[in-house]
C-alpha positions in Angstrom: 53.4 -42.3 -6.8 54.5 -45.2 -4.5 52.7 -44.1 -1.2 49.1 -44.7 -0.3 49.1 -42.6 2.8 46.6 -42.7 5.6 42.9 -42.7 4.7 42.0 -39.1 4.6 38.6 -38.4 6.3 38.8 -34.8 5.6 39.2 -35.3 1.8 36.4 -38.1 1.9 34.1 -35.4 3.3 35.2 -33.1 0.5 34.1 -35.8 -1.9 30.5 -36.1 -0.1 30.3 -32.2 -0.3 30.8 -32.2 -3.9 28.1 -34.9 -4.3 25.9 -32.7 -2.1 26.6 -29.6 -4.4 25.5 -31.3 -7.7 22.8 -33.5 -6.4 20.0 -30.9 -7.2 20.9 -30.1 -10.8 18.5 -31.0 -13.4 20.5 -33.1 -15.6 19.4 -35.0 -18.7 21.7 -36.3 -21.8 21.6 -32.6 -22.9 20.9 -29.3 -21.6 21.8 -26.8 -19.0 21.7 -29.4 -16.0 24.8 -30.9 -17.6 26.7 -27.6 -18.2 26.0 -26.6 -14.6 27.4 -29.9 -13.4 30.6 -29.4 -15.5 31.0 -26.0 -14.3 31.1 -27.4 -10.7 33.8 -29.9 -11.9 35.8 -27.0 -13.5 35.9 -25.3 -10.2 38.2 -28.3 -9.1 39.7 -28.8 -12.3 40.2 -25.5 -14.3 41.9 -27.2 -17.3 38.7 -29.3 -18.0 37.6 -28.7 -21.7 33.8 -28.5 -22.3 32.7 -29.7 -25.8 29.6 -28.9 -27.5 28.5 -31.4 -30.3 25.4 -30.1 -32.3 22.2 -31.7 -32.4 21.8 -33.7 -35.5 25.5 -34.8 -35.7 25.8 -38.4 -36.8 27.9 -40.5 -34.3 28.3 -44.1 -35.5 24.9 -45.5 -35.9 23.3 -42.9 -33.6 22.3 -39.2 -34.0 22.7 -36.5 -31.3 19.1 -35.4 -30.4 17.7 -32.2 -29.9 18.7 -30.3 -26.7 16.1 -30.5 -23.8 15.8 -28.1 -20.9 13.2 -27.7 -18.2 12.1 -24.8 -16.2 9.1 -25.7 -14.3 6.4 -28.4 -14.1 3.5 -29.1 -11.9 0.0 -30.7 -11.6 -2.7 -28.6 -9.8 -5.7 -30.0 -8.5 -9.1 -28.3 -8.3 -8.2 -26.4 -5.1 -5.2 -24.7 -6.7 -2.5 -26.8 -5.1 0.5 -28.0 -6.8 0.1 -31.6 -5.9 3.1 -32.7 -8.1 5.9 -30.1 -8.2 9.0 -30.6 -10.2 10.8 -27.9 -8.1 10.5 -30.1 -5.0 12.0 -33.2 -6.8 13.3 -33.2 -10.4 12.3 -36.8 -10.8 8.7 -35.9 -10.8 9.0 -35.3 -14.7 9.9 -37.9 -17.4 13.1 -36.8 -18.8 12.8 -35.1 -22.2 9.1 -34.5 -21.7 7.5 -32.3 -24.2 5.8 -29.0 -23.3 2.4 -29.3 -22.2 -0.2 -26.7 -20.8 -3.7 -27.9 -20.4 -6.5 -29.4 -18.2 -7.6 -33.0 -18.2 -9.6 -35.6 -16.1 -7.9 -38.1 -13.7 -8.5 -40.8 -16.2 -6.7 -39.0 -18.9 -3.8 -37.8 -16.5 -3.4 -41.6 -15.2 -2.2 -42.3 -18.7 0.8 -40.0 -18.2 1.5 -41.2 -14.6 4.3 -43.5 -13.6 4.6 -45.1 -10.1 6.1 -48.2 -8.5 3.5 -50.4 -6.7 6.1 -52.5 -5.2 8.0 -49.4 -3.9 5.1 -47.3 -2.9 7.0 -44.5 -1.2 9.7 -44.0 -4.1 9.4 -41.6 -7.2 10.6 -43.7 -10.1 13.1 -42.3 -12.7 11.7 -42.6 -16.2 13.2 -41.3 -19.5 12.2 -41.0 -23.1 15.0 -39.5 -25.2 14.1 -40.7 -28.6 10.4 -40.7 -28.8 8.4 -37.5 -28.1 5.9 -37.9 -25.1 5.5 -36.4 -21.7 4.6 -37.8 -18.2 5.0 -37.3 -14.5 6.5 -39.6 -11.9 5.0 -39.9 -8.3 5.0 -42.1 -5.5 2.4 -45.1 -5.7 1.0 -43.9 -2.4 0.2 -40.6 -3.7 -1.2 -41.9 -6.8 -3.7 -44.0 -5.1 -5.0 -40.9 -3.2 -5.6 -38.8 -6.2 -9.4 -37.9 -6.6 -11.7 -37.7 -9.5 -11.8 -34.3 -11.1 -10.0 -31.9 -13.2 -6.3 -31.3 -13.0 -4.3 -28.4 -14.6 -1.1 -30.0 -16.0 1.9 -27.7 -16.9 5.4 -28.8 -18.1 7.5 -25.6 -19.1 10.3 -27.5 -21.1 12.0 -26.8 -24.4 13.2 -29.2 -26.9 14.9 -27.8 -29.9 18.3 -28.1 -31.9 21.1 -27.4 -29.4 24.1 -29.5 -28.6 25.3 -32.4 -26.4 27.8 -31.4 -23.9 30.7 -33.2 -22.3 34.0 -32.5 -20.4 37.3 -33.7 -21.1 40.7 -33.5 -19.2 43.9 -34.9 -20.6 46.7 -35.3 -18.0 50.0 -36.0 -19.8 52.4 -38.6 -18.7 55.8 -39.7 -19.6 54.7 -42.4 -21.9 52.1 -42.6 -24.8 50.1 -45.2 -22.9 46.7 -43.9 -21.7 44.4 -44.9 -19.0 40.7 -44.0 -19.2 38.5 -42.6 -16.5 34.9 -42.3 -17.6 31.9 -41.1 -15.6 28.6 -39.8 -16.7 26.7 -36.6 -16.0 23.0 -37.2 -17.3 20.9 -38.4 -14.5 19.0 -35.9 -12.2 18.9 -36.2 -8.5 20.1 -39.7 -7.6 23.0 -39.7 -5.3 24.8 -43.1 -5.7 23.7 -43.8 -9.5 24.7 -40.4 -10.7 26.6 -37.8 -8.5 29.1 -40.4 -6.8 30.9 -41.0 -10.2 31.7 -37.5 -11.1 32.7 -36.7 -7.4 35.2 -39.6 -7.0 36.4 -39.1 -10.6 37.1 -35.4 -9.8 39.0 -36.1 -6.8 41.0 -38.8 -8.5 42.0 -36.3 -11.2 42.9 -33.8 -8.5 45.2 -36.4 -7.0 46.7 -37.3 -10.3 47.4 -33.5 -11.0 49.4 -33.2 -7.6 51.7 -36.0 -8.5 55.3 -34.8 -9.5 55.3 -37.2 -12.2 53.2 -39.8 -14.1 54.2 -42.8 -16.1 50.9 -42.9 -18.2 48.6 -40.3 -19.7 45.1 -40.0 -18.1 42.2 -39.4 -20.4 39.3 -38.3 -18.2 35.7 -37.7 -19.5 32.4 -36.6 -18.1 29.8 -37.7 -20.6 26.0 -38.4 -20.7 25.6 -42.2 -20.6 25.4 -44.1 -24.0 25.0 -41.3 -26.4 28.0 -39.5 -24.7 30.3 -42.5 -25.0 29.3 -43.1 -28.5 29.8 -39.4 -29.3 33.2 -39.4 -27.6 34.5 -42.5 -29.2 33.3 -41.2 -32.6 35.7 -38.4 -32.2 38.7 -40.2 -30.4 38.5 -43.9 -31.2 41.8 -44.0 -33.4 43.7 -42.5 -30.6 42.1 -44.5 -27.9 42.5 -47.7 -29.6 46.1 -47.1 -30.2 47.1 -46.1 -26.7 44.5 -47.2 -24.1 45.9 -49.9 -21.7 43.3 -49.8 -19.3 40.0 -47.9 -18.3 37.5 -47.7 -15.8 33.8 -46.5 -15.8 33.1 -44.8 -12.5 29.6 -45.0 -11.2 27.7 -46.2 -8.2 30.7 -45.3 -6.1 29.2 -44.0 -2.8 27.2 -46.3 -0.7 28.6 -48.3 2.1 27.7 -51.9 0.8 30.1 -54.4 -0.7 32.1 -53.8 -3.8 31.1 -54.9 -7.3 33.2 -55.7 -10.4 32.0 -55.7 -14.0 34.7 -57.1 -16.3 35.7 -56.1 -19.8 34.2 -58.0 -22.6 37.4 -60.0 -23.0 37.6 -60.4 -19.2 41.5 -60.9 -19.5 42.8 -57.3 -19.9 45.2 -55.4 -17.8 42.2 -53.6 -16.4 40.4 -56.8 -15.5 43.7 -57.9 -13.8 44.5 -55.0 -11.7 41.0 -54.5 -10.6 40.6 -58.1 -9.4 44.0 -58.0 -7.7 43.1 -54.8 -5.6 39.6 -56.1 -4.9 40.9 -59.4 -3.7 43.6 -57.9 -1.3 41.7 -54.8 0.0 38.0 -55.8 0.4 36.5 -58.5 2.6 34.1 -59.3 0.0 33.0 -58.3 -3.5 30.6 -59.5 -6.2 32.2 -60.6 -9.6 29.6 -59.9 -12.3 29.6 -61.3 -15.8 29.7 -59.2 -18.8 26.4 -60.5 -19.7 25.1 -58.3 -16.9 26.6 -55.1 -18.2 24.5 -52.0 -18.4 26.7 -48.8 -18.4 29.3 -47.3 -20.7 31.4 -50.6 -20.7 28.8 -51.6 -23.6 30.2 -49.0 -25.7 33.9 -49.1 -24.9 34.1 -52.9 -25.0 31.9 -53.2 -28.2 33.3 -55.4 -31.0 35.6 -53.3 -33.3 36.3 -50.9 -30.2 37.3 -53.3 -27.9 38.9 -51.1 -25.2 40.2 -52.8 -22.0 37.6 -51.1 -19.8 36.0 -52.3 -16.6 33.9 -51.0 -13.6 34.8 -51.1 -9.9 31.6 -50.1 -8.0 29.8 -50.3 -4.8 26.2 -51.6 -5.2 25.9 -52.4 -8.9 23.5 -50.3 -11.0 20.1 -52.3 -11.2 21.0 -54.4 -8.2 20.1 -52.3 -5.1 16.6 -51.3 -4.0 17.0 -47.5 -4.3 18.2 -47.7 -7.9 16.6 -45.3 -10.4 14.2 -43.9 -7.7 14.0 -41.0 -5.4 15.3 -43.4 -2.6 18.7 -42.9 -4.1 19.2 -39.7 -2.2 21.9 -38.3 -0.1 21.3 -40.6 2.8 22.3 -43.5 0.6 25.8 -42.2 0.2 28.5 -41.2 2.8 32.0 -39.8 3.1 33.2 -43.6 4.0 31.5 -45.0 1.2 32.8 -42.4 -1.5 36.3 -42.4 0.1 36.5 -46.1 0.2 35.8 -46.2 -3.6 38.3 -43.3 -4.2 41.0 -45.1 -2.4 40.5 -48.5 -4.0 40.6 -46.9 -7.5 43.7 -45.0 -6.4 45.5 -48.3 -5.6 44.5 -49.6 -9.1 46.1 -46.4 -10.7 49.4 -46.7 -8.5 49.6 -50.3 -9.5 49.2 -49.6 -13.2 52.1 -46.8 -12.9 54.2 -49.6 -11.2 53.5 -52.5 -13.2 56.8 -53.0 -15.1 58.6 -56.3 -16.2 61.8 -56.9 -14.4 64.8 -59.2 -15.2 67.3 -60.5 -12.6 70.9 -59.8 -13.4 72.7 -62.9 -12.0 72.6 -66.4 -12.8 71.2 -68.4 -10.1 70.3 -66.9 -6.8 72.2 -63.7 -5.8 74.1 -63.7 -2.7 71.9 -61.7 -0.6 74.0 -62.0 2.7 76.8 -59.9 1.4 74.4 -57.1 0.6 72.8 -57.1 4.0 69.6 -58.5 2.7 69.6 -61.9 4.3 70.0 -62.8 7.9 73.5 -63.5 9.0 72.5 -66.3 11.2 70.5 -68.9 9.3 67.9 -70.8 11.3 64.6 -72.5 10.2 62.7 -69.3 11.6 65.1 -66.8 10.3 63.6 -66.1 7.1 60.8 -63.7 7.6 58.1 -62.6 5.3 59.9 -59.6 3.8 63.0 -62.0 2.8 60.6 -64.5 1.8 58.8 -62.1 -0.5 62.1 -60.8 -1.8 63.3 -64.3 -2.6 60.0 -65.1 -4.5 60.3 -61.7 -6.5 63.6 -62.7 -7.7 62.5 -66.3 -8.6 59.9 -64.8 -10.9 61.5 -61.7 -12.5 62.2 -63.4 -15.7 61.6 -60.3 -18.0 58.3 -61.8 -19.2 55.8 -61.5 -16.3 54.8 -58.1 -15.0 54.8 -57.2 -11.4 50.8 -57.8 -11.3 51.5 -61.4 -12.5 54.3 -61.9 -10.1 52.2 -60.6 -7.1 49.4 -63.0 -8.0 51.8 -65.9 -8.2 53.5 -65.2 -4.8 50.2 -64.2 -3.2 51.1 -60.6 -2.0 49.5 -57.3 -2.5 51.3 -55.6 -5.2 52.2 -52.7 -3.1 54.1 -55.0 -0.9 56.5 -55.3 -3.8 57.3 -51.6 -4.4 60.0 -51.0 -1.9 61.6 -54.2 -2.4 61.7 -53.7 -6.0 63.4 -50.3 -5.6 66.0 -51.9 -3.2 66.9 -54.7 -5.6 67.3 -52.3 -8.4 69.5 -50.2 -6.1 71.5 -53.3 -5.5 71.7 -53.8 -9.2 70.0 -57.3 -8.9 67.1 -56.2 -11.0 66.6 -54.1 -14.2 63.5 -52.9 -15.6 62.5 -54.2 -18.9 60.7 -52.2 -21.8 57.0 -53.0 -21.3 
């Protein structure tokens, strides 16, 4: 896992194609849309295990709700036209809406309509998972054009005991240490806020599976947001607390805007350190948010008494871009380049974690590099190039206490610059790897 390779535009297009494939599925925190999404993941990752946890199961302070599925929904005007049609956009229905089949006036219908006056061309994404209700979401422009009269309202949905569904893939490594990759599969048709996360995660998993060896074990989970991470932790918390060295929540990974970083609650874990190092050396600009601005599953993974070292590396942060949680977060917002850039950045983080050992020099004082052909034979004031300078600096800080990320930060080079130099110094018996 030493080489980054060239940026693979064909692979990045495959990631986009996966987003396009799962974009239409009618996902919620439970139901067949989640299963449909996980089946697509399984086409790429045949060893993905799909778990079903029954409704009513107590998971810490929460309880898994009844399962919700929807088959059709519409509002029909007096002329018989479906003026709101769930089949045209699955954001049109409030997620977890109870069934309804009745007629009503515009005044009554308006009590169940949601729109955004400040974004009149956007359909908002609205949910009501834990309190029974029903509703429709439309653009504010359309809402303002509705005429007085009677409307037929139909939501063909089902809310009954079933299960919460999630996917899990464990990729074994040589050590017991684990890295968590967590993404969510509960939002309907939103490309950046939803589909980009599972897509990038799936292709990272495929890349990991192709590696001839791995130092760490990778725990990769596809869950509904919040209730899914709580459920997963309730079943795996002891193992995860004992072995997780770093984790990444993967979401909002597909647009072409600047990167964003959400730290862990402690803000000083190895996950924080590697993410910030890679962002600093491989992006022109990124926004470093505070944990006070959290909003995704880092809320659960970093909660007191759980306290896992989990961060998020994103493009536009959830809640911070104008298309967020609306129909404007469509396939035009994400791109192969945006998705591929996030994939490459996270891959660099994983490689860095694989290579992040502590090293100890084997000689007292500086070693004689010239006799090993590691130093220019002719010494002038300009003879020590950047490669030799980095080598000397590495040797100066390989004290068996600092890890490679620490040293790369001190000597101000990207960690990948150190990999081949470390290999050469080990080959020359000038360094030994220390137990981590």
